[in-house]
N, C-alpha and C positions, 0 to 999 in steps of 0.2 A: 504493500499500501504505499503509495507516496506520499508527501507531506501534503500536496494540495487536497488532495481526497481527504486526509485526516481532518485539515482546516475546515473543509465546509461541511463534514460532519458534525463538527464541534460549533460552528456558527448557528448551524439550523438546529440543534438541540437548545441552544440558550435562547435562539427566539420561540420555540415552543412553548419552554419552560416560563420565560416571562410573561408569557400570553396567559396561562392557565394557574399558574402557582399562587398561591396565598402566603405560602411560607415565607420564613426568613429568608430573605435574597440570597445571601451567600450558602446557606444550609441547601435550599433546594438546588444550587449550581454545583454541588461539590461532586456527585456523581459523574456530570457531564465533564469537568475538567480532569477528574483523575483518569476516566476512559481515554479522553484526548492525548493526556500526556502518556498514557501506556501504550497506546496505539502508537504515538511517535517514537518510544523507546523500543519496544519490539517489533511494530511491522516496519517502520521507516529505516530505523537507525541499526536494528538486528541485535538489540540487547535484550535476550529473551529472559536473562534472568532478573533484570530490574523491575522491581514494583514499587507502587506508591501506596504505603498505607496511611490511612486517614485516622487523625486525632479528634477522638469524641471530644465536643465541648462540654465543659465544667462551667457552672456558674460560680463566679466571684474566685475563681482560681486562673493564676497567670498561667497558661499551658504550654506546652511545646508549639511547633509550628503545626499548621493546619495539614500539612502533607509531608511525608518523609520518604525520600527515593532510596529504596534499599536493593543492594545487589547482593543478594543473599543476605548473610549477617552484617554487611558492612554498609552503614549509610554512606550514601553519595552526595545527598545534599537536600535542602528544606524550602516550604513554598509556604507561603501565608497569603490567606486569600480575603480581602476586603469587599465590601459590598460592591455589587454589578454596576460598573462605571463610575465608582465613588473616586474623587479626585485625591489622587495618592498624594499631592504637595499640600493637601488642606487637612491631614490627619489631625485629630487632637485627642486631649486626655489619654485613656488607657492604650489606643489603637497606635498613637504617635510614640509613647512610651517603650511598648513592647516591639514594634518593627525597629526602633532605633536600637534597641537591645540586641535583638536578631541580627541587625547588619553590623553592630559591633564585634558580636561573639562568635558569630558563626562563618565559615569560610566560603561557602557556596550556598547562596540564598537568594531564593525569586520572590519578590512582592508583586502582587498581582490584583487587578478588580476584575478579572475575568476577560478583558479586552486587552489591557495594557500590560506588559510583563517588564519588570525590571529586575535585572540579573546583578547581585552583588557578589564580589569576591575578595577576601581579604578584607572586609570595612569598607570596599571602594565602589563605587558603580561603575560597572564594567561594559553594560549593553542595554539598550532599551528597544522595544518593538510593540507594535500594536496588531492585533489579530486582523483589522481591516487594512493594514498595509501591505506595502511588498513582502511576499512570503518569504522571500530570502532572508529578511532581518530576522523575523521571529525563529526561522529556521535555525539560523547560524548561533542565534541566543539559547536555543535548547540545547543545540549539539554541546556547544561550551558548558553546560550546565552538567550534560550527561557523561562527559569525558571522565571516567572513573582512573584516569590514572593514578590519582593520589597526587598530594601536595609533595614538593620537591622540596627536602628540609637539608640545608648545606651547612648547617652552622647551631651551634647550642642556643644562640640568640634568635635564631628564626624559629626552632623548636619552641622557646619560651614562649615566643609570642603566639604561636599557635595553641599551644596547652594552655596560657594566661587567658586568651579568650573564651574557652572551653570552660574553664574553671571558674570564671566571673557567672557565666549562664546557669553553671551548675549551683553556684551559690543562691542566685536568684530563685531557682526551681527548688531546693531546699528551703529557703526562706517561705517561700508559698505554701510548700508542705507543713510547715510547722504551723502555721493557722489553724490545721485540722488537728485538735489534741486529741483525735483518737487514732492518729496515724501513727505507725511505727516510729517513723523517724520522731516524732514529737515525743514518744515515750523514751526514747534514748536520749534526746535533748534532757527532759526530765532528769533521767537517772546520772547523766553527767552532771548536772547543776547540784544534785542533792548531795552526789559523795565526792566527787572530783574538784568541781571548780565553783564554788558558790556564788561567784561573782559573774558566772557566764549568762551573758543575754542571748537571747534567740537570735539575732544577727551575729553575734561572736560564734555561735554554735555553726550557723549556716557557713561561716567563711572556714571554720575550723575542720568542719565535715567534708566541705568540697575541697579543700587542699587536701585534706588526708586521702579522698577517693582518687581525686586524680593523681596527686603525686604518688600515692600507692600504686596506682597502676602503672606508672613510668618506671617506679623501682622494679615492680616485678617484672616488666618488660626486658629490664637490663639484668635481670635476674635470669630471665628464659631467652636470651638472644637468638635461639635457634627456632625458635617456636613460628610455626606456619599459620596457626591458626589463633592468633591471641586474641583474647576476648576478656571480659570482666569475670567470666566463668573460669577461665583457664587460669587467671591471676592469682585465686586462692592457692594454685598448687605452689606458688612461689612462696608462701607465708611458712616461717619458721612454725613447727608445731610445738616449739618449747614455749609458745606466747600464747596461750588461750585465749586472752584479751583481743588480739588483734585476728586470730583466727575466726573468735564469734563475730567481730566488726565486721570481716570481709564476707563473712558467710550469709549476713545479712544484705550486702552488697549483690550477691551471685543469685539469692533466692528471688521465688515468683512473688513475693509479697512487698518487694520493693516498688514504690510508687512509679508509675510510668513516665510523670514529667521528669522524674530524674534519672529513669532506664536510660531514654533515649540520648541524653547528654554523654552518659558513660559510655554507650554504645559508639558514640562518636570519637571520645577520647581514645577508645581502643583501637578503633579504624585507625586513629591517627597514629597511634605507636606501633601498630603493625608494620608502617611503612619507615619507620626511624631506623636508620644504620646506626646501631649501637656502637660499633666501630670508629665511627665518626666523631662521636661524644667523647669516645676514651681518645682517642689520638688528639682532639684538639685540646683537651685539658692537660693531657701529658705535655703539649708542645708550650702552653702557657705557663703553668704550673708546677711542672715537675711530678704531676701527680696523673694517677690512672684508674681514679673510681670518679666516674661521672654521675653516680647516684648520690653521693654525698655534696659533691662540688657543685653539682647543677641546680643546687636548691635554691641557692642565693641569686642565681642568674634568673631562675623561673619565679622568683618572689619580686626581685625587681620590677618585672613586667606585669605581673598579677596586680601588684598592689604596693608601689614603693612607698607610700606613705606608712604604710601597715609594718614594713620592713624598719624604717625609721623609728617607729613609736615603739616596736618590740625590742628594738636593739639586737635586731638578726644579723649577724655578721659574724660569717665562719672563719675560723683561726687557723692561719697559716701552718703548714705541718712543722715548718722549722721551728714555730715558737712553741708548738706543742711539744717537740722533742726536745727543747731546752727545757722546759718547766718539768716534762717526766723524768728526764736524767737529772735535773736538780735534786728531784724530790727523792728520787732513787738513792744520790748522794748523800742528803741530809738524813735519811732514814738510818744510814749505815753510820755515818759519823758522829750523829748530836741523840739518835734516838736508840743507840746501840742496836741496830737489826743488822746483823752482817750480811742478811741476803736481799736487804732493800725491800724492793717492790715484791720481790719473788717469797717473801717472808710470808709462811703459812698463816701467821696472826694478825698480819695487817690490813685491814678492811678499807677500801677504798671507795669513795663516792665522788662522782662529776655530779653536782645539783643543779646544773646547766645543760644537760647533755647534749642538746642539739641532735645532730645526725650522728653523733657517736665519735667523734675524731679522737677525743682527749682518751676516751676508754679503749680505743682500737689500738691507739699507741701505745697504752700502758699494758695491755695483752702481747703486744709485738715485744715491747721490751722485757716483759716477764720472759716471753719466749725464749729471747737471746740469753737471757741470764742463765734460764735453768737448762739449755741445751749446752752452753757453753760450760757451765759448771758442773752439770750431774749426766749429760747426754741426752739424745733425743728419745730415746726409748723411756726414760723416766719422766721426760715431758708429757708424752702420751698420757702416762699414769698420773701425772699432776692434774692436767685438764679435767679430767672426771673426777679426782679424788679433791682437791683442794682450791681449785682456781675460781669456777664460777660463782660458788657459794660467798665469795669476799669482794667481788666486784659489782658497784651499785651504781646507778645512775637515777636522775629525776628530770622529767622533762614536761613542760606545761602544753606544747603544742602537739597534736597527736600526727600530723605529718613527719617532722623529724624523729619523733618517738618511734614511728614505724620504719623509716630509714635505718634508724641506729639499731633496731632488734635485725633487721634483715642483713644487714652490714656484719654486724659481731657474729650473729650465727653462722653464717658463709666462712667467716674466717677460721672460728673454731671447728666448724665441721671439717674444712680444708686440713686441719691439723689433728683430728681423730677424736674430737669431741663426739659423743653417744648422742647428745640432744635429749637426754632422758628426763631432764629437769629445767626450769625455765631460766632465762636470762633476769638477772634482777635490775631489771630497769624497769622503771613505774612511770605511769601517766599520773603527775599530780602537779600539785603548785608547791613549790618547795617552801615557801614563806608564810603559806598558811598555818593556823594552829594545829598541832600534832595532838590532837583532842582524842574523843572516845571512838570505838571501833563502829562501824556502819553496819547495821541490819543487812542481809541478803535482799536484795529487789525482785519481786516477780519480773520475770520476762527480761531482767538486764542484771542477773546475779555475778556475771562476768565483770563488770563494771564497779559494783561494790567489792567484790573479791581484789581487785585491782586496788582499790582506795584502801582497805584494811591492810593489806603486804605493804605498799609504800609507809603507811602510816606505823608500822612496826618499826621498819628501818628508821625512820626519823627519832623515834622515840627512845629505841631501845637498842640498837647495834653500837657496839664501841668502834666507831669509825676515828682510823687513826690519820687518814689522808683524805682531804678534801681538795679537788682541783678543778679547774677549768676556766671556762670565759663566760663570766655572767652578764646578763644584759646590759647595755648603757642606754637608759632612757630617764631622763626627768620626768616625763609625764607616767610615773608607773602605775602598773595595773595592780599593785598591792598597797592600797592605801594605809597610811599610817593611823588613820580615823575613820571609823564607818559610825554615822549619825552622832559624831561627838565623843564616842568610846573608843579608846586606845586598842588596836588589832594585835594580834600576836606578836608581829614583827615591829609594830608601833611601840609596844612596851620594850623591846629590845632596843630600839635605836633612840630612847630616851636616855641611855647611859652616854650616847654622843651629844647629848644637847647642854652638857656642862664640862667644865675645865676648873682644875685644881679645886673641886667641890663645889663651885659657884655657876650656876644656871650661866650660859651665854647671853650676852647683852644685847644681841639681836636676831631677829627673824633668820633661823637657819631652815626653815620649812623646804624650801626648794632644793637646797643642797642637798639635804639629807632624806630627801623622797626619791632621789635616782636610784634606780634597781640596784647597781653595782654596790652602792654603800649598803643596801639591806642585804646582799649576798655575802659581804665579807661581814657586818655583823651576825647574820646566822652561822657562818661557820665559825666565827670566835665563840659564839654560845654552843655550839656542837662540840668543838674541841676542849672547853672550858668543862663541859658535861662529862667527856672521857678521861680529863685529866692530863691528856698530853696528845700531841700530834702535829700535822704540819698542813698548812694552808697553801696553795699554789694557785695564784690566779693570774691571768693578764686583765687589766682594769685600764680604766681612765685616769689619766696622770694628775687630774685636777686635784686629786685629794694629797697630793704630796706638799702642797703649799698653800692651798685655798683657806682662807680665815674661817670661813662657817664651818669647815670640819675639823678645825683644831680639835674639839672635843673626841673625834674619832681618832685622832693620831695619839692623843694622851691614852685613849682606852686600848689602843693595840701596844703600845709600850708596856702599860701595865698587865697586859693578858697573855703576852708571850716574852720569850727568854733571848729571841735572835728575829732579827727582821730583814730580810734582804730586798732591796729594791734597783731593779735595773729599768732606767728611765729609757724608753725608747722613742721618745720625742714622736715628731711627725704631726705638730700640731698646725692648720693654717689658721688657727684662730688665735694664736700668740706669733709674736716676733720674737725670735730668739737668735743670738750669734752663735752660728754654727763653726765650731774650730774643724780644722783640717779637714773639711770635705766641702765639695761644691755646692752642694744642695741636701736638704735633709728632707726623706720622704717617709710617710707613713707605713706601716706593715700590714695596715688594713686600708680598704677603701673608704676611711671617713675622714672628717675633719679635726677632730679631738684627738690629741695627743696620747698615748697610752704608755704602760710600765707594766713589769712584770713584779708580782708581789708574794715572796716567800716569807712565811711566818713559822717559825718552830716553837712550840711548847714543851719543856722539858718536864718530866713527873716530880713533883715535890722539890723544884728549885725556885725559891723567891727571890733569885739575883734579877737584879734590873735589867731590860732589855738593852743588848746592843742592837745598834744598827747601821748596816752598811749599805753604801749606795755607790751607782756607778752609771755614767752615762753611756749611749750607744747613739752614735750620728752616723748618716750616710743616707746612700740611695736606699730603696727598697732591697733590692738584691744584695746590696754589701750587707744588710742587717740580716738578711735571711742566711748569706754564707757563715757570717760570725757566728749566729745563733746556732746554725747545724754542727757547728764544732766545739761549741762552749757550753760550760755549765756554770753553777752557782760559783764553783771552786776557783775556777779560772777568771771570772768577771769583776767578784768582788771581796772575796774573802780576806783581805790584808787590811793592815793597819790605816794605810793612807786612805783608804775606802769608808772609814768610820765616822759617823757623824755623830752629834752629840746635841741632840734636841733639846731644847729647854722652854721654861714656861716664859712667856704665858702661850705662844705660839705652835711649838713643838713640831717646827718645821721639818720636813724629811727630804730636805733637800741642802745641799751646801749652801753656806752663807757666808758672805765678806765680814771678817771680824772687823775689818779698819772703819772708825766712825760709829760702831755699833752703841758703846758706852756713852759716847757724847750724844747719840740721838736717843738713846732711852732716857737721858737725862730730862729731855722736853715731855712734861707730864702730860700736857693736853693734847689729846687727838681732837680733830673736828667734831668727832661724834660725842666728844665729853663737853664741846664748847656749847653747843648748842641743844635747847632743849626737846625739840619736834624736827623732824627729817621724813623724807621717804625717797625712793627713787622716782623717776618721772614716770610721765603718763605713758601706758602701753595701749595704745588702740587696738591692736590686732589685725585691723584692717585700714591702714593708711590712706589708701586710693579712695575709700569712701569716705573717711572721717576728716581727712587735711586737704585745704583746698588754698588757694591761691588769693582767694578774696573772700569778704563776707558775703557776696552775692552768689558767688558759686555754692557756697557752704548752703545758704537757702534755697538755691534750686535743687540740690542735690537731696536735702532733707525732706521737701515737700514731693519730691517726685519718690524718695525710698519709702517713706511711709503710705504713699497709695497704692504700692504692688502687693501682689501676693508673696509669699515667702518664696516660692520658685521663682516668680518672674524677678524678683529683688536679687535673688542669687544669680541667676544667669545674666541679668542685666550688667550687675557691677562685679561680675567675676569673683563671688566670694568664697568660691571653694567651700568644703564641707565646714559644718559647724564644730566647734572645741568645745571643751567642758565649761570655759569662761566668755566665749563669746558665740551666739546663735541670732541669727537673721531675726527671729520673732522676737527676740527680748531686744533688740536693739529697737526694733520698729515700736515696742512697746514704751521703752524707752522716752523715744521721741513723743508718742502719743500722751505720755503724762507729763511732759513739759513742753507745751505748743508755744511757749512764749520766746518767738526766736530773737527778738530785740534784748533779750534777759541772757540768752543763751549761747548767742554766737561770740565767740571771744578769740583775740590773737593767742597765738600759740608760739613760742620760740621751738624751732623744729630743727634747726642744725646752726651752727654759729653764724651769727649775724644773718640768720634766716628766719625772719617773722612769717607764718601761715595763720591760716584760719580754722577753727573747727567749732564744733556744736558741744558745748560742756555742760552738761546738767550734774556731774558729780555721782552718777549713779553706777555704782560697779556692775559688771556683767550686763551693762546697757549697749549704749551707742558705742561708747569706749570700754573696753574691756578692763583695764584698772586706771581709773582716772584719779587714784589716790585722794578721795574725799577727807583725809584726815589731815593732810597738809596744803595740797594745792588751792584752795578756795582763798587762802591766806593771801595768793597773789593775783587774786582778782581784784584786788584795791592798792593803793599806793603802798607799793613795797619793792625791796630788792632781796636777792639770795643769791647764796653761793651754790654752784653745781661743781660736784667734784666725784670723781670714780674711787671708791673704795680698792678695787682690785685691778690692776695694769698689766695686760700681756705685750705691751709694745715694748720697744726698745730703749724708751725713752720716756721720762715724767713730763706730761704737757696736759695733764687731765684736768683742768679747773677753769671756769668761765662763770661771768656774773649773768645773773637774768633777773627781769623784771615782771615777767609774764608767766602763766603756768607753761609746763615746760614738759618736752617731749621725752622719752627714756632715751634715746639715742642722741641726743642734744649734742653731746661732747664725743660720743664712740660708738658705732655699731659694732664693735668686735665684741663676740661673746665673752659675757661676766664683766665688761667694762660699763656697766650702766650707771648712770650719773645719778647721785644722792643729792637732793635739794634742800638747802638749808635756808630757810626765810630769815630776813631780820626781826620782823615784826610777825605778832601773834594777834590775829583778830577773833575777839569772843564769839561772835555768832556769824557763820558763812551766809546765812539767810540776810544778814543786814549789811554785807559789804558795801553795798552800793551808797549807804546812808550813814553808816558808823563810821566815827573817828576814834572812838576808844580803841586803844591796841594795848598790847605787852610787848615786852623785849623776850625774844626767843633765845637769849644766853642763858647759860644755868648761873645760879647766882654763887656759886663756888669758884667760877671762873674769873666772875666780876671781882670778887675779892681777891684772888689770885694774883688778877692784873693791877688792882690798887694798890696791893702791898708792893708789886713790883715797880710801879711809878712812885711809890712814895707819897701817894694821894689818899684822902679820906674817900668815904663813899657818901652820896647823896641820894636823895629821895627824888622821883619816886621808883626809879629801876636799880638803886643801889651803885650807879656808874661812877668810877672816878670822878673826881672832882673835875670841872672843867672839860670832860672827853664826852662826845658824842657816841651814839652808837654808830653811826656811819663811820667815824672816824676808826673806831675798833674793828669793823669790819673791813676797811680799807687797808689796816696795817696787816690782817691777816693775809688780805689779796695779794700785798706786797711780798711777803714772805714766801707765798705759794709760786708767785712770778721771779723769783731769784733764779737764776741760771746756775749759781754755784749751788744753793739748797739742792735744786732737781739734782745735779748730777753726784752732789757728794753722798746724799743720802737715798739714792735711785735703788738700791738693794732692799730697803725697807719701807720705801714709798709704795712700790709695786705688789706689796702683801696685804697692806692695810691702809686705813684713812691716815692723811698726813698727820704729823705731830707739830704743833706751833710754839716755837721758843718766846718764852716772855721777854719783853723788852728789856735791855739793861738800863734803861734810863728816859726820861721822857724826851729827851733829845731826839734819841734814836726812835722812840714811838712816833713822835709828830712828822719825823722827815719821812720815815717808811709810811706813815699813813697818808701823807701828801702824795707820793708817788703813786701808793695804791688807789687812791681817788682819781688820778689822772688815768690810770689804768681803766677803773671802772668806767669813768665818763667815755673814753674810746670803745670801751666795749660793749656799751649801750648806745653808741652811735650819738653821743651828746656834743660831739666837735662844732662850733660856733661856725667855723668855715670849712665846711666838707668837701668844697672843692679845691683845696690847695693843702699841700702836705710839707712840713719843715724838711730842711735838707740839712739841719744843724748847721749851716753857715747863715741863717738869717734870709737866705733866699728863697722863695716859694716855689713849687714845681707843681705847673698844673697836670694832672692825669687827663689830657684830652679824649674824647671818643671822636676819632677820625674815620674817615673813609665813607664812600657811599652804598647803602645797601638796605636791605628789609628789616634790619636789626634782630634777625632770627639768630639764637644760637646752634650752630651746626657743629664746626669742629674747633673744640677749644685748644689752644697750643701756646706757648712761650718762646720767643724769640728775638734775642738782641733788645731787651728792654719793653717790648710791645707784648701785649696778652691778645691776642687775635682771638674772637668769637665766630668766626666765619671766613671765607677766602679775602674778604674785601673790607672789614671793619675791624677796628683794634683799638685798646686803650694806652696811652703812651706814658712815658718816662717811668716804667716799673721796675724799681730794684729787683735781681735775682733772689736776694734776701726776703724780700716781702712777697714773691713768689711763691717760694718754697716754705714759708712759715705755716707750722701747723698746731692745730689745736686738738688734743685727743689724736683721734683715728683719722683725722681730716687734714688736708691740704687746704688751707679754708679758701682762699682766692681762685683756686682752681674748683674746688668742690662747688662753690656757690653758683658759677658759671654752668658746670656739667649738669646740675641738677634742674636747670633751664634747658638743656638740650632740646631743641624743638619748639620752644617758646620764643616769642617776641618781646626783646627788651623794648620796655615803655620808658618815657621819659625820667619818671620816678624811680625805675630800675638801673638806668644809668647812673643817676646821683647817687641811690645808694651804693651799688659797686663802688662807684668813685671814693664815697666815703670810707667803705671797707678797707681799700687801698691806703687812706690815709692813716686810718685806726691802725693798721697792721705795722706801718712805717712806724707811727707814735709807739706802739708796743714794745718794738724793738729797740728803740731810744730809751725808754724808760726802764726795760729790763736791765741794760746796761749800767744804767745810772744806780738803780737797787744795788747791783752789785760793786758797785765804784763806791757806793757810802759804806755798805756792811763788809 
């Protein structure tokens, strides 16, 4: 039968049905479309094995596509049919959402209205045709659709893309199934939540389960590389029978009770994997990473495609084998030399746990190291006996995510079976949340007993086993899934973390909630607790290196000093969040694909040894390859166990890094830290959505706010590109905040956004509203007449230049957008009632009484009412004195090693003359930085001759390419500012080269008259700043 005949029969059947049928349009036409497609496939193209199966419609359910083209058991493609003749460009609501999802997640998909056919492949529109047009168009489209050669996969990244799209569709289908509380999948979800992960949501379960099924199929395919009929049914053959949990889980997948809207996409995944050349994956990873195991190392590639943000949120980054081998060999060495275990990791009584197992890289390395040790010492025959008699029962792992848990079981089982393991007992890797309370045993659940059995087995290990070694790579994420408090009450891990909130027996004097919320900190605390419980042991982690010197975790450092006898720290650096001087190397790279620097932490606790801890430290710099090579050949003995590596951490900071001793005593004599001088402060405003909340003019704010509140949540998210909601910023909460504060004239305010850069925002002071964190406890004081000091507590830059005055509400990155370099804002005055700021003149000083007393004594002046100020001294003069000190080049350079770790300390003046001189210079700086110069169009040269920074050249004034050439600052190819000294152009505040930053932030914008005037004023202010800084040093 030729194509024209098939086409004419289809058109005739459509016309007849449309004339007589009163049924739902697309349902009544399904049989005709099915016959037409099968006629084309079999009679015209000769594809006798292709059939089109129809999906029955279910109310209130997101189903699979209406038709699936099957070639035997393998899916070929999918078809969704909308109502007859419906405009496919005008779909709305459910139809639009569903078809968008199909297009994005299915590789071979046709959307039709029975007349028009659109073919989408790999998410792209590839062809369109109409049944009434030239027959060749539709014939060609259907021929491409029915080409069942399968996708061609040439790289791991390509496979990750194909697999990720299908997994997202699988996640959607599972989420839909969970709306039916009687479904088998919902029963499983409930069992998971009740026994394994108490905080599990339905969305989290859908994601977790989709990953598990999709990646489990991939792992099974790699385990069965020669299978010619791979399917979700045959995948069960690859599962280790030593794990009843996994066997039961995947039997559910292969069973006929699995929901049909889930099975279709699982079958599609199996079809995809049937065509995967597994040797290609093995070769690709071996070439890149010296690895031969695609099952473990493909997971990170897959997750980066499937949900890159979730990968970041969960801190999922897999450890290079060179790092693992260094930690494993070092732990083995420390067991022998410091805990009197001559056989090291091979010791029969040494129980080993990885509390964040992931895909099992650390445990695999431990097993391999034990194999080498036993065979070398006792022989290969004893090794086989040792595996079955003593090994498996003392190797433990905990993992929260089911997909990597599955991989770990597969890989370790295959390794051990290859070594002669009989597999008559389960591997002791458990699906559990390490940080949850090891409470009471769970009763066995009906229909899901295997899940409660898993939970109880993990609980027994957490609570009872005498673990001697805890090692691994805990997740790094500040947005922890393991809160320290739930409904105001401390959780199990929250109670443990409380020990890190004090130093020298006193509570920390600042908010440490964010730093101590990071999962890696909690995993360190958990390991410390578990080793304490055992009385001796070793912790070996690779972690975020921020804890080495961050002031907010100094309580953690002191606790580790008190809890262990020896601590070894190998700082691998590699951060692009802080600028460090790199010795003896042209560059420094991270051993992970992350921006945060890392270090290896090894802690040893000896039994009944009360001696204070010794701390050893070493740096490792260089390229990634250089670090890999060094780690492959080294262990703790060769890298740092020498006297020259020993640190002496002392109160109050207990730093775990070497510290210059020059000037320390001198600096410590300055008793007054900025935080101790002022009563009230906060870091700057965090909007969470700058592009929505920050604008160039008040009118732009008004227009945006008016439009934003008029839209639905989804419309607003799409129009303003607002990404997914977070815990502290949600579209609907932002809109509610604006509805509750409708007075635009009262709430539209200027905000200092970057140095010398005032923008506009809508400020209500409502937390988790239009702005994420508006700092209502502090920022309203700057809505009235006031000035404030903005200074960073922690500095990761190579120079300390992190202070700037402000007289407006201030954004968090005003001084720096480098991670951790948040600007803390210290107002000069405090107003009693933020609601009355516009009319109240009553205000108090923000200086602490103790500081004013100390200052008065240093100046030999009495204190006077109403504020107890030194007689004849104003609050502004005191702030100006502080500002001058912080702008002294000598002060910044001399005390840099101390300034970068905590708030700066301010020396009291030697006498009234020094105070007034520095105060006068500081006031000149404040006036400059608030752009209060009376003649901003001129700048002093130091010789009394004014130099005009003219704006030259014809053009449109649009900033396109900013560059500095021979004293000229060009904003585009034809226009520039003149007479700009190089020192002015290069001047920096915090993380910004201010004269460059101000212009680059306006790229694509036209400089208005007032903008030109302001930039000229900035050039003047910077030149004056350089001159005043020199005068400060000249005097002091």
